Structures are given as structure tokens and as C-alpha cells.
One Martini backbone bead per residue (centre of mass of N, CA, C, O) as a GRO file, in nm:
protein
  104
    1MET     BB    1   0.098   0.035   0.020
    2ALA     BB    2   0.021   0.373  -0.112
    3GLU     BB    3   0.059   0.704  -0.141
    4ARG     BB    4  -0.125   0.910  -0.370
    5TYR     BB    5  -0.185   1.093  -0.683
    6GLY     BB    6  -0.488   1.172  -0.881
    7ILE     BB    7  -0.676   1.105  -1.190
    8ILE     BB    8  -0.993   1.159  -1.359
    9VAL     BB    9  -1.069   1.149  -1.706
   10THR     BB   10  -1.312   1.309  -1.921
   11LEU     BB   11  -1.382   1.249  -2.273
   12LYS     BB   12  -1.522   1.406  -2.544
   13VAL     BB   13  -1.574   1.286  -2.875
   14LYS     BB   14  -1.580   1.324  -3.185
   15GLU     BB   15  -1.710   1.205  -3.447
   16GLY     BB   16  -1.460   0.988  -3.579
   17LYS     BB   17  -1.198   1.051  -3.347
   18MET     BB   18  -1.101   0.814  -3.162
   19GLU     BB   19  -0.847   0.689  -3.296
   20GLU     BB   20  -0.681   0.947  -3.289
   21LEU     BB   21  -0.690   0.984  -2.982
   22LEU     BB   22  -0.563   0.717  -2.901
   23GLU     BB   23  -0.285   0.770  -3.030
   24LEU     BB   24  -0.223   1.025  -2.867
   25SER     BB   25  -0.246   0.893  -2.589
   26LYS     BB   26  -0.022   0.686  -2.612
   27GLY     BB   27   0.204   0.894  -2.653
   28HIS     BB   28   0.165   1.049  -2.392
   29PHE     BB   29   0.217   0.804  -2.195
   30LEU     BB   30   0.495   0.730  -2.293
   31ARG     BB   31   0.622   1.006  -2.220
   32GLN     BB   32   0.538   1.014  -1.919
   33HIS     BB   33   0.716   0.719  -1.872
   34ASP     BB   34   1.028   0.804  -1.985
   35GLY     BB   35   1.112   1.059  -1.766
   36ARG     BB   36   0.980   1.347  -1.817
   37GLU     BB   37   0.781   1.264  -1.567
   38PRO     BB   38   0.821   1.277  -1.260
   39ASN     BB   39   0.645   1.039  -1.073
   40ALA     BB   40   0.506   0.877  -1.277
   41THR     BB   41   0.314   0.563  -1.220
   42LEU     BB   42   0.027   0.588  -1.385
   43ALA     BB   43  -0.170   0.464  -1.676
   44SER     BB   44  -0.509   0.466  -1.810
   45ILE     BB   45  -0.725   0.345  -2.063
   46VAL     BB   46  -1.067   0.390  -2.089
   47MET     BB   47  -1.272   0.254  -2.278
   48PRO     BB   48  -1.533   0.261  -2.455
   49LEU     BB   49  -1.864   0.224  -2.432
   50PRO     BB   50  -2.130   0.106  -2.604
   51ASP     BB   51  -2.329   0.348  -2.479
   52ASP     BB   52  -2.037   0.543  -2.510
   53PRO     BB   53  -1.836   0.584  -2.788
   54ASN     BB   54  -1.739   0.913  -2.718
   55THR     BB   55  -1.596   0.804  -2.448
   56ILE     BB   56  -1.309   0.877  -2.246
   57ARG     BB   57  -1.072   0.747  -2.003
   58TYR     BB   58  -0.852   0.846  -1.733
   59PHE     BB   59  -0.589   0.700  -1.531
   60GLU     BB   60  -0.386   0.881  -1.298
   61GLN     BB   61  -0.044   0.876  -1.143
   62TRP     BB   62   0.131   0.998  -0.852
   63VAL     BB   63   0.316   1.046  -0.577
   64SER     BB   64   0.219   1.358  -0.585
   65LYS     BB   65   0.079   1.662  -0.605
   66GLU     BB   66   0.334   1.804  -0.708
   67ASP     BB   67   0.371   1.621  -0.953
   68TYR     BB   68   0.103   1.692  -1.085
   69GLU     BB   69   0.155   1.997  -1.112
   70LEU     BB   70   0.386   1.960  -1.314
   71HIS     BB   71   0.212   1.826  -1.533
   72SER     BB   72   0.010   2.068  -1.584
   73ASN     BB   73   0.288   2.228  -1.723
   74HIS     BB   74   0.375   2.033  -1.927
   75GLU     BB   75   0.472   1.986  -2.253
   76ASN     BB   76   0.323   1.719  -2.299
   77LEU     BB   77   0.037   1.826  -2.238
   78GLN     BB   78   0.038   2.060  -2.440
   79PHE     BB   79   0.080   1.887  -2.689
   80PHE     BB   80  -0.167   1.709  -2.663
   81PHE     BB   81  -0.387   1.943  -2.661
   82GLY     BB   82  -0.303   2.063  -2.934
   83LYS     BB   83  -0.399   1.796  -3.088
   84ALA     BB   84  -0.677   1.712  -2.930
   85GLY     BB   85  -0.872   1.951  -2.911
   86PRO     BB   86  -1.021   1.923  -3.202
   87LEU     BB   87  -1.149   1.627  -3.105
   88LEU     BB   88  -1.323   1.766  -2.899
   89ASP     BB   89  -1.647   1.776  -2.704
   90GLY     BB   90  -1.517   1.963  -2.501
   91ALA     BB   91  -1.427   1.971  -2.188
   92PRO     BB   92  -1.261   1.838  -1.955
   93VAL     BB   93  -1.306   1.605  -1.688
   94ILE     BB   94  -1.162   1.659  -1.357
   95VAL     BB   95  -1.053   1.433  -1.105
   96GLU     BB   96  -0.896   1.505  -0.794
   97ALA     BB   97  -0.689   1.289  -0.568
   98PRO     BB   98  -0.624   1.111  -0.324
   99MET     BB   99  -0.448   0.791  -0.283
  100ILE     BB  100  -0.473   0.436  -0.250
  101HIS     BB  101  -0.219   0.206  -0.332
  102TYR     BB  102  -0.230  -0.107  -0.506
  103ALA     BB  103   0.006  -0.382  -0.553
  104LYS     BB  104   0.165  -0.683  -0.670
   0.00000   0.00000   0.00000
């Protein structure tokens, strides 16, 4: 068990743009975890549900709130939203909170 800080992000995607957003998302998370964003510990892409095919969610985690705050201004995030912004149908909904993390 470890204390962490994380976010759950919900994105509404324009019709026909999900595959493009998925590819951008994969690149974003690969960069996030290649050492560019210190203390990023976890990221998951929650795929669209059949009854909501234009919504995607992310689950992301850092060691601390301070690490998350660094992410919020990181060039990787700015690059991602620069490319992904035109694919979105509205602003992202972000829930951030302390977490208790368990891993095997």
C-alpha cells in the first residue's frame, strides 16, 4: 500500500475521431512514463463503453500532488492538448484526489 495522488479524466470525443485520439493518448502516456515526467507512476486508458462510444476516460497517478502539479504545466501535456483539442467535444472533466494505491 502506498499513498499517491491522481486524476480521473473524462473526455467527450467528436464523432469519428476516437481512433485518432487513442493514438495521441498512447503517445502522451508513453512520453509521460519515459522519464520526462518525474514520479508519474501509472496511466490507464479506459476504453469507450458500447452505450457511450464517444467517451474515453484516463486514470493517472503520481507519487504526490506536487508531482501532479508539475504535470499540469508540462510540455508533454501542452503538446497533447494542442493536438487533441480539435478532436474533443467540450472541455475535459477532471477529478483529482489523494489515492491509496495497491499493487501486486
